[in-house]
C-alpha positions as protocol buffer text, in pm:
chain_id: "A"
residue {
  index: 1
  type: UNK
  ca { x: -957 y: -2351 z: -560 }
}
residue {
  index: 2
  type: UNK
  ca { x: -655 y: -2560 z: -651 }
}
residue {
  index: 3
  type: UNK
  ca { x: -495 y: -2826 z: -441 }
}
residue {
  index: 4
  type: UNK
  ca { x: -147 y: -2966 z: -416 }
}
residue {
  index: 5
  type: UNK
  ca { x: -237 y: -3293 z: -587 }
}
residue {
  index: 6
  type: UNK
  ca { x: -418 y: -3128 z: -878 }
}
residue {
  index: 7
  type: UNK
  ca { x: -747 y: -3295 z: -802 }
}
residue {
  index: 8
  type: UNK
  ca { x: -963 y: -2997 z: -897 }
}
residue {
  index: 9
  type: UNK
  ca { x: -1253 y: -2982 z: -1141 }
}
residue {
  index: 10
  type: UNK
  ca { x: -1395 y: -2661 z: -1269 }
}
residue {
  index: 11
  type: UNK
  ca { x: -1758 y: -2672 z: -1381 }
}
residue {
  index: 12
  type: UNK
  ca { x: -1818 y: -2491 z: -1707 }
}
residue {
  index: 13
  type: UNK
  ca { x: -2167 y: -2344 z: -1725 }
}
residue {
  index: 14
  type: UNK
  ca { x: -2214 y: -2331 z: -2100 }
}
residue {
  index: 15
  type: UNK
  ca { x: -2530 y: -2480 z: -2248 }
}
residue {
  index: 16
  type: UNK
  ca { x: -2378 y: -2827 z: -2226 }
}
residue {
  index: 17
  type: UNK
  ca { x: -2219 y: -2847 z: -1884 }
}
residue {
  index: 18
  type: UNK
  ca { x: -1868 y: -2990 z: -1919 }
}
residue {
  index: 19
  type: UNK
  ca { x: -1549 y: -2991 z: -1720 }
}
residue {
  index: 20
  type: UNK
  ca { x: -1283 y: -2726 z: -1786 }
}
residue {
  index: 21
  type: UNK
  ca { x: -982 y: -2811 z: -1996 }
}
residue {
  index: 22
  type: UNK
  ca { x: -715 y: -2589 z: -1839 }
}
residue {
  index: 23
  type: UNK
  ca { x: -403 y: -2682 z: -1647 }
}
residue {
  index: 24
  type: UNK
  ca { x: -603 y: -2747 z: -1332 }
}
residue {
  index: 25
  type: UNK
  ca { x: -818 y: -3013 z: -1496 }
}
residue {
  index: 26
  type: UNK
  ca { x: -774 y: -3357 z: -1336 }
}
residue {
  index: 27
  type: UNK
  ca { x: -725 y: -3679 z: -1517 }
}
residue {
  index: 28
  type: UNK
  ca { x: -1011 y: -3830 z: -1714 }
}
residue {
  index: 29
  type: UNK
  ca { x: -1059 y: -4094 z: -1449 }
}
residue {
  index: 30
  type: UNK
  ca { x: -1105 y: -3837 z: -1173 }
}
residue {
  index: 31
  type: UNK
  ca { x: -1349 y: -3641 z: -1394 }
}
residue {
  index: 32
  type: UNK
  ca { x: -1550 y: -3953 z: -1458 }
}
residue {
  index: 33
  type: UNK
  ca { x: -1555 y: -4050 z: -1089 }
}
residue {
  index: 34
  type: UNK
  ca { x: -1710 y: -3717 z: -1000 }
}
residue {
  index: 35
  type: UNK
  ca { x: -2014 y: -3805 z: -1209 }
}
residue {
  index: 36
  type: UNK
  ca { x: -2034 y: -4176 z: -1125 }
}
residue {
  index: 37
  type: UNK
  ca { x: -2246 y: -4126 z: -818 }
}
residue {
  index: 38
  type: UNK
  ca { x: -2287 y: -4391 z: -550 }
}
residue {
  index: 39
  type: UNK
  ca { x: -2627 y: -4534 z: -460 }
}
residue {
  index: 40
  type: UNK
  ca { x: -2712 y: -4685 z: -123 }
}
residue {
  index: 41
  type: UNK
  ca { x: -3025 y: -4712 z: 91 }
}
residue {
  index: 42
  type: UNK
  ca { x: -3226 y: -4585 z: -204 }
}
residue {
  index: 43
  type: UNK
  ca { x: -3043 y: -4249 z: -215 }
}
residue {
  index: 44
  type: UNK
  ca { x: -2766 y: -4099 z: -436 }
}
residue {
  index: 45
  type: UNK
  ca { x: -2432 y: -3989 z: -283 }
}
residue {
  index: 46
  type: UNK
  ca { x: -2121 y: -3813 z: -412 }
}
residue {
  index: 47
  type: UNK
  ca { x: -1837 y: -4031 z: -542 }
}
residue {
  index: 48
  type: UNK
  ca { x: -1540 y: -3793 z: -536 }
}
residue {
  index: 49
  type: UNK
  ca { x: -1368 y: -3839 z: -197 }
}
residue {
  index: 50
  type: UNK
  ca { x: -1631 y: -4103 z: -121 }
}
residue {
  index: 51
  type: UNK
  ca { x: -1750 y: -4114 z: 236 }
}
residue {
  index: 52
  type: UNK
  ca { x: -1631 y: -3766 z: 333 }
}
residue {
  index: 53
  type: UNK
  ca { x: -1992 y: -3642 z: 333 }
}
residue {
  index: 54
  type: UNK
  ca { x: -2256 y: -3881 z: 468 }
}
residue {
  index: 55
  type: UNK
  ca { x: -2571 y: -3719 z: 328 }
}
residue {
  index: 56
  type: UNK
  ca { x: -2724 y: -3761 z: -19 }
}
residue {
  index: 57
  type: UNK
  ca { x: -2691 y: -3525 z: -318 }
}
residue {
  index: 58
  type: UNK
  ca { x: -3003 y: -3632 z: -514 }
}
residue {
  index: 59
  type: UNK
  ca { x: -3286 y: -3404 z: -619 }
}
residue {
  index: 60
  type: UNK
  ca { x: -3481 y: -3451 z: -297 }
}
residue {
  index: 61
  type: UNK
  ca { x: -3182 y: -3348 z: -95 }
}
residue {
  index: 62
  type: UNK
  ca { x: -3109 y: -3050 z: -325 }
}
residue {
  index: 63
  type: UNK
  ca { x: -3464 y: -2924 z: -270 }
}
residue {
  index: 64
  type: UNK
  ca { x: -3409 y: -2953 z: 106 }
}
residue {
  index: 65
  type: UNK
  ca { x: -3084 y: -2763 z: 89 }
}
residue {
  index: 66
  type: UNK
  ca { x: -3251 y: -2485 z: -106 }
}
residue {
  index: 67
  type: UNK
  ca { x: -3516 y: -2471 z: 161 }
}
residue {
  index: 68
  type: UNK
  ca { x: -3249 y: -2438 z: 430 }
}
residue {
  index: 69
  type: UNK
  ca { x: -3092 y: -2154 z: 237 }
}
residue {
  index: 70
  type: UNK
  ca { x: -3419 y: -1962 z: 244 }
}
residue {
  index: 71
  type: UNK
  ca { x: -3469 y: -2035 z: 615 }
}
residue {
  index: 72
  type: UNK
  ca { x: -3127 y: -1902 z: 711 }
}
residue {
  index: 73
  type: UNK
  ca { x: -3175 y: -1599 z: 483 }
}
residue {
  index: 74
  type: UNK
  ca { x: -3503 y: -1514 z: 652 }
}
residue {
  index: 75
  type: UNK
  ca { x: -3367 y: -1582 z: 1000 }
}
residue {
  index: 76
  type: UNK
  ca { x: -3082 y: -1338 z: 935 }
}
residue {
  index: 77
  type: UNK
  ca { x: -3328 y: -1063 z: 847 }
}
residue {
  index: 78
  type: UNK
  ca { x: -3315 y: -1119 z: 470 }
}
residue {
  index: 79
  type: UNK
  ca { x: -2937 y: -1095 z: 465 }
}
residue {
  index: 80
  type: UNK
  ca { x: -2680 y: -1324 z: 311 }
}
residue {
  index: 81
  type: UNK
  ca { x: -2402 y: -1224 z: 550 }
}
residue {
  index: 82
  type: UNK
  ca { x: -2339 y: -1015 z: 857 }
}
residue {
  index: 83
  type: UNK
  ca { x: -1970 y: -934 z: 797 }
}
residue {
  index: 84
  type: UNK
  ca { x: -1902 y: -563 z: 733 }
}
residue {
  index: 85
  type: UNK
  ca { x: -1815 y: -605 z: 367 }
}
residue {
  index: 86
  type: UNK
  ca { x: -1923 y: -439 z: 43 }
}
residue {
  index: 87
  type: UNK
  ca { x: -1921 y: -715 z: -222 }
}
residue {
  index: 88
  type: UNK
  ca { x: -1992 y: -463 z: -502 }
}
residue {
  index: 89
  type: UNK
  ca { x: -1650 y: -310 z: -444 }
}
residue {
  index: 90
  type: UNK
  ca { x: -1501 y: -578 z: -662 }
}
residue {
  index: 91
  type: UNK
  ca { x: -1446 y: -836 z: -387 }
}
residue {
  index: 92
  type: UNK
  ca { x: -1335 y: -1195 z: -446 }
}
residue {
  index: 93
  type: UNK
  ca { x: -1558 y: -1431 z: -245 }
}
residue {
  index: 94
  type: UNK
  ca { x: -1527 y: -1801 z: -167 }
}
residue {
  index: 95
  type: UNK
  ca { x: -1825 y: -2015 z: -62 }
}
residue {
  index: 96
  type: UNK
  ca { x: -1703 y: -2332 z: 105 }
}
residue {
  index: 97
  type: UNK
  ca { x: -1921 y: -2641 z: 61 }
}
residue {
  index: 98
  type: UNK
  ca { x: -2158 y: -2450 z: -165 }
}
residue {
  index: 99
  type: UNK
  ca { x: -2401 y: -2740 z: -204 }
}
residue {
  index: 100
  type: UNK
  ca { x: -2662 y: -2646 z: -465 }
}
residue {
  index: 101
  type: UNK
  ca { x: -2488 y: -2307 z: -509 }
}
residue {
  index: 102
  type: UNK
  ca { x: -2793 y: -2119 z: -393 }
}
residue {
  index: 103
  type: UNK
  ca { x: -2604 y: -1877 z: -164 }
}
residue {
  index: 104
  type: UNK
  ca { x: -2344 y: -1800 z: -430 }
}
residue {
  index: 105
  type: UNK
  ca { x: -2605 y: -1741 z: -700 }
}
residue {
  index: 106
  type: UNK
  ca { x: -2810 y: -1526 z: -463 }
}
residue {
  index: 107
  type: UNK
  ca { x: -2499 y: -1319 z: -377 }
}
residue {
  index: 108
  type: UNK
  ca { x: -2410 y: -1281 z: -744 }
}
residue {
  index: 109
  type: UNK
  ca { x: -2763 y: -1162 z: -830 }
}
residue {
  index: 110
  type: UNK
  ca { x: -2782 y: -920 z: -536 }
}
residue {
  index: 111
  type: UNK
  ca { x: -2424 y: -785 z: -578 }
}
residue {
  index: 112
  type: UNK
  ca { x: -2336 y: -777 z: -949 }
}
residue {
  index: 113
  type: UNK
  ca { x: -2029 y: -570 z: -869 }
}
residue {
  index: 114
  type: UNK
  ca { x: -1867 y: -862 z: -693 }
}
residue {
  index: 115
  type: UNK
  ca { x: -1557 y: -946 z: -897 }
}
residue {
  index: 116
  type: UNK
  ca { x: -1584 y: -1322 z: -852 }
}
residue {
  index: 117
  type: UNK
  ca { x: -1777 y: -1571 z: -635 }
}
residue {
  index: 118
  type: UNK
  ca { x: -1629 y: -1920 z: -628 }
}
residue {
  index: 119
  type: UNK
  ca { x: -1841 y: -2198 z: -488 }
}
residue {
  index: 120
  type: UNK
  ca { x: -1686 y: -2539 z: -421 }
}
residue {
  index: 121
  type: UNK
  ca { x: -1830 y: -2875 z: -327 }
}
residue {
  index: 122
  type: UNK
  ca { x: -1772 y: -3249 z: -356 }
}
residue {
  index: 123
  type: UNK
  ca { x: -2074 y: -3278 z: -586 }
}
residue {
  index: 124
  type: UNK
  ca { x: -2126 y: -3098 z: -921 }
}
residue {
  index: 125
  type: UNK
  ca { x: -2493 y: -3030 z: -848 }
}
residue {
  index: 126
  type: UNK
  ca { x: -2488 y: -2655 z: -901 }
}
residue {
  index: 127
  type: UNK
  ca { x: -2703 y: -2483 z: -1170 }
}
residue {
  index: 128
  type: UNK
  ca { x: -2573 y: -2444 z: -1528 }
}
residue {
  index: 129
  type: UNK
  ca { x: -2722 y: -2094 z: -1549 }
}
residue {
  index: 130
  type: UNK
  ca { x: -2586 y: -1849 z: -1296 }
}
residue {
  index: 131
  type: UNK
  ca { x: -2467 y: -1486 z: -1274 }
}
residue {
  index: 132
  type: UNK
  ca { x: -2153 y: -1412 z: -1481 }
}
residue {
  index: 133
  type: UNK
  ca { x: -1947 y: -1345 z: -1167 }
}
residue {
  index: 134
  type: UNK
  ca { x: -2018 y: -1693 z: -1019 }
}
residue {
  index: 135
  type: UNK
  ca { x: -1829 y: -2011 z: -1093 }
}
residue {
  index: 136
  type: UNK
  ca { x: -1834 y: -2354 z: -933 }
}
residue {
  index: 137
  type: UNK
  ca { x: -1561 y: -2612 z: -881 }
}
residue {
  index: 138
  type: UNK
  ca { x: -1558 y: -2969 z: -751 }
}
residue {
  index: 139
  type: UNK
  ca { x: -1310 y: -2973 z: -468 }
}
residue {
  index: 140
  type: UNK
  ca { x: -1230 y: -3115 z: -127 }
}
residue {
  index: 141
  type: UNK
  ca { x: -1163 y: -2826 z: 111 }
}
residue {
  index: 142
  type: UNK
  ca { x: -990 y: -3057 z: 359 }
}
residue {
  index: 143
  type: UNK
  ca { x: -694 y: -3106 z: 126 }
}
residue {
  index: 144
  type: UNK
  ca { x: -416 y: -2847 z: 99 }
}
residue {
  index: 145
  type: UNK
  ca { x: -518 y: -2523 z: -73 }
}
residue {
  index: 146
  type: UNK
  ca { x: -294 y: -2360 z: -334 }
}
residue {
  index: 147
  type: UNK
  ca { x: -524 y: -2089 z: -462 }
}
residue {
  index: 148
  type: UNK
  ca { x: -360 y: -1848 z: -711 }
}
residue {
  index: 149
  type: UNK
  ca { x: -473 y: -1538 z: -518 }
}
residue {
  index: 150
  type: UNK
  ca { x: -632 y: -1467 z: -181 }
}
residue {
  index: 151
  type: UNK
  ca { x: -998 y: -1381 z: -118 }
}
residue {
  index: 152
  type: UNK
  ca { x: -1161 y: -1077 z: 44 }
}
residue {
  index: 153
  type: UNK
  ca { x: -1434 y: -1282 z: 211 }
}
residue {
  index: 154
  type: UNK
  ca { x: -1480 y: -1654 z: 278 }
}
residue {
  index: 155
  type: UNK
  ca { x: -1823 y: -1794 z: 370 }
}
residue {
  index: 156
  type: UNK
  ca { x: -1881 y: -2131 z: 538 }
}
residue {
  index: 157
  type: UNK
  ca { x: -2232 y: -2244 z: 625 }
}
residue {
  index: 158
  type: UNK
  ca { x: -2412 y: -2561 z: 732 }
}
residue {
  index: 159
  type: UNK
  ca { x: -2104 y: -2784 z: 726 }
}
residue {
  index: 160
  type: UNK
  ca { x: -2166 y: -2978 z: 1053 }
}
residue {
  index: 161
  type: UNK
  ca { x: -2080 y: -3342 z: 1012 }
}
residue {
  index: 162
  type: UNK
  ca { x: -1867 y: -3274 z: 703 }
}
residue {
  index: 163
  type: UNK
  ca { x: -1524 y: -3176 z: 842 }
}
residue {
  index: 164
  type: UNK
  ca { x: -1261 y: -3386 z: 1023 }
}
residue {
  index: 165
  type: UNK
  ca { x: -1019 y: -3110 z: 1131 }
}
residue {
  index: 166
  type: UNK
  ca { x: -1194 y: -2777 z: 1188 }
}
residue {
  index: 167
  type: UNK
  ca { x: -892 y: -2592 z: 1333 }
}
residue {
  index: 168
  type: UNK
  ca { x: -690 y: -2688 z: 1021 }
}
residue {
  index: 169
  type: UNK
  ca { x: -972 y: -2564 z: 792 }
}
residue {
  index: 170
  type: UNK
  ca { x: -1000 y: -2236 z: 983 }
}
residue {
  index: 171
  type: UNK
  ca { x: -621 y: -2185 z: 951 }
}
residue {
  index: 172
  type: UNK
  ca { x: -640 y: -2251 z: 576 }
}
residue {
  index: 173
  type: UNK
  ca { x: -919 y: -1994 z: 553 }
}
residue {
  index: 174
  type: UNK
  ca { x: -697 y: -1742 z: 737 }
}
residue {
  index: 175
  type: UNK
  ca { x: -400 y: -1814 z: 507 }
}
residue {
  index: 176
  type: UNK
  ca { x: -615 y: -1767 z: 194 }
}
residue {
  index: 177
  type: UNK
  ca { x: -767 y: -1430 z: 293 }
}
residue {
  index: 178
  type: UNK
  ca { x: -623 y: -1096 z: 201 }
}
residue {
  index: 179
  type: UNK
  ca { x: -501 y: -886 z: 494 }
}
residue {
  index: 180
  type: UNK
  ca { x: -815 y: -720 z: 629 }
}
residue {
  index: 181
  type: UNK
  ca { x: -1037 y: -986 z: 476 }
}
residue {
  index: 182
  type: UNK
  ca { x: -1330 y: -1148 z: 658 }
}
residue {
  index: 183
  type: UNK
  ca { x: -1450 y: -1496 z: 737 }
}
residue {
  index: 184
  type: UNK
  ca { x: -1809 y: -1586 z: 832 }
}
residue {
  index: 185
  type: UNK
  ca { x: -1943 y: -1914 z: 971 }
}
residue {
  index: 186
  type: UNK
  ca { x: -2315 y: -1982 z: 993 }
}
residue {
  index: 187
  type: UNK
  ca { x: -2399 y: -2300 z: 1182 }
}
residue {
  index: 188
  type: UNK
  ca { x: -2653 y: -2443 z: 1427 }
}
residue {
  index: 189
  type: UNK
  ca { x: -2575 y: -2596 z: 1764 }
}
residue {
  index: 190
  type: UNK
  ca { x: -2730 y: -2931 z: 1703 }
}
residue {
  index: 191
  type: UNK
  ca { x: -2859 y: -3013 z: 2050 }
}
residue {
  index: 192
  type: UNK
  ca { x: -3235 y: -2946 z: 2052 }
}
residue {
  index: 193
  type: UNK
  ca { x: -3397 y: -2783 z: 2353 }
}
residue {
  index: 194
  type: UNK
  ca { x: -3722 y: -2611 z: 2449 }
}
residue {
  index: 195
  type: UNK
  ca { x: -3778 y: -2307 z: 2671 }
}
residue {
  index: 196
  type: UNK
  ca { x: -4109 y: -2437 z: 2808 }
}
residue {
  index: 197
  type: UNK
  ca { x: -4013 y: -2800 z: 2887 }
}
residue {
  index: 198
  type: UNK
  ca { x: -4232 y: -2931 z: 2607 }
}
residue {
  index: 199
  type: UNK
  ca { x: -3943 y: -3121 z: 2445 }
}
residue {
  index: 200
  type: UNK
  ca { x: -3892 y: -3437 z: 2644 }
}
residue {
  index: 201
  type: UNK
  ca { x: -3580 y: -3663 z: 2633 }
}
residue {
  index: 202
  type: UNK
  ca { x: -3777 y: -3947 z: 2471 }
}
residue {
  index: 203
  type: UNK
  ca { x: -3898 y: -3728 z: 2181 }
}
residue {
  index: 204
  type: UNK
  ca { x: -3810 y: -3879 z: 1847 }
}
residue {
  index: 205
  type: UNK
  ca { x: -3646 y: -3556 z: 1727 }
}
residue {
  index: 206
  type: UNK
  ca { x: -3413 y: -3574 z: 2030 }
}
residue {
  index: 207
  type: UNK
  ca { x: -3339 y: -3939 z: 1964 }
}
residue {
  index: 208
  type: UNK
  ca { x: -3258 y: -3866 z: 1602 }
}
residue {
  index: 209
  type: UNK
  ca { x: -3023 y: -3578 z: 1686 }
}
residue {
  index: 210
  type: UNK
  ca { x: -2851 y: -3779 z: 1958 }
}
residue {
  index: 211
  type: UNK
  ca { x: -2795 y: -4060 z: 1712 }
}
residue {
  index: 212
  type: UNK
  ca { x: -2658 y: -3829 z: 1448 }
}
residue {
  index: 213
  type: UNK
  ca { x: -2421 y: -3669 z: 1697 }
}
residue {
  index: 214
  type: UNK
  ca { x: -2299 y: -4014 z: 1810 }
}
residue {
  index: 215
  type: UNK
  ca { x: -2255 y: -4137 z: 1453 }
}
residue {
  index: 216
  type: UNK
  ca { x: -2063 y: -3826 z: 1343 }
}
residue {
  index: 217
  type: UNK
  ca { x: -1845 y: -3852 z: 1651 }
}
residue {
  index: 218
  type: UNK
  ca { x: -1755 y: -4212 z: 1565 }
}
residue {
  index: 219
  type: UNK
  ca { x: -1637 y: -4111 z: 1218 }
}
residue {
  index: 220
  type: UNK
  ca { x: -1448 y: -3808 z: 1347 }
}
residue {
  index: 221
  type: UNK
  ca { x: -1670 y: -3545 z: 1186 }
}
residue {
  index: 222
  type: UNK
  ca { x: -1846 y: -3357 z: 1467 }
}
residue {
  index: 223
  type: UNK
  ca { x: -2210 y: -3267 z: 1416 }
}
residue {
  index: 224
  type: UNK
  ca { x: -2176 y: -2983 z: 1667 }
}
residue {
  index: 225
  type: UNK
  ca { x: -1884 y: -2759 z: 1572 }
}
residue {
  index: 226
  type: UNK
  ca { x: -2069 y: -2435 z: 1641 }
}
residue {
  index: 227
  type: UNK
  ca { x: -1993 y: -2402 z: 2013 }
}
residue {
  index: 228
  type: UNK
  ca { x: -1615 y: -2428 z: 1940 }
}
residue {
  index: 229
  type: UNK
  ca { x: -1602 y: -2199 z: 1635 }
}
residue {
  index: 230
  type: UNK
  ca { x: -1532 y: -1875 z: 1818 }
}
residue {
  index: 231
  type: UNK
  ca { x: -1229 y: -2035 z: 1984 }
}
residue {
  index: 232
  type: UNK
  ca { x: -1098 y: -2178 z: 1656 }
}
residue {
  index: 233
  type: UNK
  ca { x: -1140 y: -1841 z: 1486 }
}
residue {
  index: 234
  type: UNK
  ca { x: -949 y: -1669 z: 1765 }
}
residue {
  index: 235
  type: UNK
  ca { x: -676 y: -1933 z: 1772 }
}
residue {
  index: 236
  type: UNK
  ca { x: -620 y: -1896 z: 1394 }
}
residue {
  index: 237
  type: UNK
  ca { x: -533 y: -1528 z: 1442 }
}
residue {
  index: 238
  type: UNK
  ca { x: -852 y: -1351 z: 1350 }
}
residue {
  index: 239
  type: UNK
  ca { x: -947 y: -1024 z: 1516 }
}
residue {
  index: 240
  type: UNK
  ca { x: -1265 y: -817 z: 1552 }
}
residue {
  index: 241
  type: UNK
  ca { x: -1450 y: -1140 z: 1622 }
}
residue {
  index: 242
  type: UNK
  ca { x: -1823 y: -1114 z: 1670 }
}
residue {
  index: 243
  type: UNK
  ca { x: -2077 y: -1384 z: 1748 }
}
residue {
  index: 244
  type: UNK
  ca { x: -2452 y: -1348 z: 1704 }
}
residue {
  index: 245
  type: UNK
  ca { x: -2697 y: -1619 z: 1811 }
}
residue {
  index: 246
  type: UNK
  ca { x: -3055 y: -1654 z: 1687 }
}
residue {
  index: 247
  type: UNK
  ca { x: -3319 y: -1907 z: 1791 }
}
residue {
  index: 248
  type: UNK
  ca { x: -3431 y: -2138 z: 1514 }
}
residue {
  index: 249
  type: UNK
  ca { x: -3759 y: -2316 z: 1601 }
}
residue {
  index: 250
  type: UNK
  ca { x: -3889 y: -2644 z: 1463 }
}
residue {
  index: 251
  type: UNK
  ca { x: -4261 y: -2616 z: 1385 }
}
residue {
  index: 252
  type: UNK
  ca { x: -4519 y: -2345 z: 1339 }
}
residue {
  index: 253
  type: UNK
  ca { x: -4571 y: -2272 z: 1707 }
}
residue {
  index: 254
  type: UNK
  ca { x: -4386 y: -1932 z: 1743 }
}
residue {
  index: 255
  type: UNK
  ca { x: -4600 y: -1617 z: 1759 }
}
residue {
  index: 256
  type: UNK
  ca { x: -4350 y: -1398 z: 1581 }
}
residue {
  index: 257
  type: UNK
  ca { x: -4431 y: -1405 z: 1208 }
}
residue {
  index: 258
  type: UNK
  ca { x: -4072 y: -1448 z: 1086 }
}
residue {
  index: 259
  type: UNK
  ca { x: -3997 y: -1719 z: 1338 }
}
residue {
  index: 260
  type: UNK
  ca { x: -4326 y: -1894 z: 1256 }
}
residue {
  index: 261
  type: UNK
  ca { x: -4228 y: -1898 z: 887 }
}
residue {
  index: 262
  type: UNK
  ca { x: -3881 y: -2028 z: 963 }
}
residue {
  index: 263
  type: UNK
  ca { x: -4016 y: -2286 z: 1209 }
}
residue {
  index: 264
  type: UNK
  ca { x: -4278 y: -2409 z: 965 }
}
residue {
  index: 265
  type: UNK
  ca { x: -4014 y: -2461 z: 701 }
}
residue {
  index: 266
  type: UNK
  ca { x: -3783 y: -2631 z: 950 }
}
residue {
  index: 267
  type: UNK
  ca { x: -4067 y: -2870 z: 1025 }
}
residue {
  index: 268
  type: UNK
  ca { x: -4085 y: -2945 z: 649 }
}
residue {
  index: 269
  type: UNK
  ca { x: -3711 y: -2989 z: 657 }
}
residue {
  index: 270
  type: UNK
  ca { x: -3739 y: -3259 z: 928 }
}
residue {
  index: 271
  type: UNK
  ca { x: -4035 y: -3436 z: 764 }
}
residue {
  index: 272
  type: UNK
  ca { x: -3891 y: -3433 z: 415 }
}
residue {
  index: 273
  type: UNK
  ca { x: -3528 y: -3480 z: 520 }
}
residue {
  index: 274
  type: UNK
  ca { x: -3530 y: -3737 z: 799 }
}
residue {
  index: 275
  type: UNK
  ca { x: -3449 y: -4027 z: 563 }
}
residue {
  index: 276
  type: UNK
  ca { x: -3149 y: -3832 z: 426 }
}
residue {
  index: 277
  type: UNK
  ca { x: -3029 y: -3763 z: 783 }
}
residue {
  index: 278
  type: UNK
  ca { x: -3047 y: -4119 z: 907 }
}
residue {
  index: 279
  type: UNK
  ca { x: -2988 y: -4341 z: 600 }
}
residue {
  index: 280
  type: UNK
  ca { x: -2610 y: -4374 z: 597 }
}
residue {
  index: 281
  type: UNK
  ca { x: -2524 y: -4272 z: 949 }
}
residue {
  index: 282
  type: UNK
  ca { x: -2775 y: -4488 z: 1137 }
}
residue {
  index: 283
  type: UNK
  ca { x: -2742 y: -4790 z: 904 }
}
residue {
  index: 284
  type: UNK
  ca { x: -2369 y: -4790 z: 821 }
}
residue {
  index: 285
  type: UNK
  ca { x: -2215 y: -4627 z: 1128 }
}
residue {
  index: 286
  type: UNK
  ca { x: -2448 y: -4705 z: 1418 }
}
residue {
  index: 287
  type: UNK
  ca { x: -2549 y: -5043 z: 1271 }
}
residue {
  index: 288
  type: UNK
  ca { x: -2922 y: -5002 z: 1313 }
}
residue {
  index: 289
  type: UNK
  ca { x: -3142 y: -5247 z: 1115 }
}
residue {
  index: 290
  type: UNK
  ca { x: -3358 y: -5084 z: 849 }
}
residue {
  index: 291
  type: UNK
  ca { x: -3683 y: -5154 z: 1035 }
}
residue {
  index: 292
  type: UNK
  ca { x: -3558 y: -4956 z: 1342 }
}
residue {
  index: 293
  type: UNK
  ca { x: -3441 y: -4669 z: 1125 }
}
residue {
  index: 294
  type: UNK
  ca { x: -3779 y: -4664 z: 943 }
}
residue {
  index: 295
  type: UNK
  ca { x: -3962 y: -4662 z: 1280 }
}
residue {
  index: 296
  type: UNK
  ca { x: -3753 y: -4372 z: 1407 }
}
residue {
  index: 297
  type: UNK
  ca { x: -3813 y: -4181 z: 1082 }
}
residue {
  index: 298
  type: UNK
  ca { x: -4190 y: -4233 z: 1112 }
}
residue {
  index: 299
  type: UNK
  ca { x: -4185 y: -4115 z: 1475 }
}
residue {
  index: 300
  type: UNK
  ca { x: -3988 y: -3800 z: 1382 }
}
residue {
  index: 301
  type: UNK
  ca { x: -4244 y: -3715 z: 1117 }
}
residue {
  index: 302
  type: UNK
  ca { x: -4528 y: -3780 z: 1363 }
}
residue {
  index: 303
  type: UNK
  ca { x: -4399 y: -3559 z: 1643 }
}
residue {
  index: 304
  type: UNK
  ca { x: -4311 y: -3278 z: 1405 }
}
residue {
  index: 305
  type: UNK
  ca { x: -4659 y: -3286 z: 1251 }
}
residue {
  index: 306
  type: UNK
  ca { x: -4819 y: -3300 z: 1594 }
}
residue {
  index: 307
  type: UNK
  ca { x: -4635 y: -2985 z: 1692 }
}
residue {
  index: 308
  type: UNK
  ca { x: -4670 y: -3020 z: 2070 }
}
residue {
  index: 309
  type: UNK
  ca { x: -4292 y: -3005 z: 2138 }
}
residue {
  index: 310
  type: UNK
  ca { x: -4154 y: -2652 z: 2094 }
}
residue {
  index: 311
  type: UNK
  ca { x: -3805 y: -2757 z: 1983 }
}
residue {
  index: 312
  type: UNK
  ca { x: -3531 y: -2500 z: 1913 }
}
residue {
  index: 313
  type: UNK
  ca { x: -3184 y: -2496 z: 1763 }
}
residue {
  index: 314
  type: UNK
  ca { x: -2941 y: -2213 z: 1836 }
}
residue {
  index: 315
  type: UNK
  ca { x: -2816 y: -2063 z: 1508 }
}
residue {
  index: 316
  type: UNK
  ca { x: -2472 y: -1899 z: 1539 }
}
residue {
  index: 317
  type: UNK
  ca { x: -2307 y: -1645 z: 1305 }
}
residue {
  index: 318
  type: UNK
  ca { x: -1934 y: -1606 z: 1380 }
}
residue {
  index: 319
  type: UNK
  ca { x: -1735 y: -1343 z: 1192 }
}
residue {
  index: 320
  type: UNK
  ca { x: -1365 y: -1249 z: 1215 }
}
residue {
  index: 321
  type: UNK
  ca { x: -1118 y: -1033 z: 1031 }
}
residue {
  index: 322
  type: UNK
  ca { x: -764 y: -1112 z: 925 }
}
residue {
  index: 323
  type: UNK
  ca { x: -546 y: -831 z: 1063 }
}
residue {
  index: 324
  type: UNK
  ca { x: -458 y: -563 z: 804 }
}
residue {
  index: 325
  type: UNK
  ca { x: -94 y: -555 z: 700 }
}
residue {
  index: 326
  type: UNK
  ca { x: -37 y: -215 z: 856 }
}
residue {
  index: 327
  type: UNK
  ca { x: -130 y: -344 z: 1199 }
}
residue {
  index: 328
  type: UNK
  ca { x: 150 y: -597 z: 1202 }
}
């Protein structure tokens, strides 16, 4: 993806990972800033467009993101997407906020006939070795897009808390799709609930999620875009819109084998990831002292390991199609 100000870095996946040297390459100072990570609260954060994303990008966080990729894949019935597309038919695919690049690499492995899969992110944390039809760029998707050609399919997953203007982003997705192309959002509604009243309002998981929602609201980056996504997709002009909702448990309590697996891994996600969730947002935005943040983190780990509260997120898949030219 290219942007109107030229701040675009393409990651070259030769043996020694370097930055590309074409016309789209940014200045040396921008290239350097991409790699000069910021450190705070004992964690590493991206430096390009500093502050746009309030979660770490260090190895611990990358492991957690890879875990989330597997959870979503299993929850969706071992599928990477639900849109009615055939990637092997030479499609051009864009993965917004690709993170570790796991989804893009998985798609490239599973569909070698895909013409190109572009994954972009604020952090260059993607693997050097990947399928030949996959490439990664360092980019801010909230700036203006000036891509050289449109895509057949655009995928956007797990971006809650990262976007200031969702309707603008959805419109840019629409404008950068070919007629007849598809968009797919995969996102959780981030208000926890239980079906059996085992999740109480004073549960540490609830307190954590409420704090994260409040902090993201204060900085103008909603942690709960999922309930509004169908409306945004419709307003942007998409047709054939479909929404599918799946329950995503926290913990190993479900009887269903697939949900038990997903829930067990989501429990690991909470235990291993709680410091990443709370570090910047609770300290820097909500102003909590470190001892209170540490106490909340410890309580979250305790209630997850105890497993008495049958907490659930709703996981939404929203797909839509840009109208074909002949229908206009």
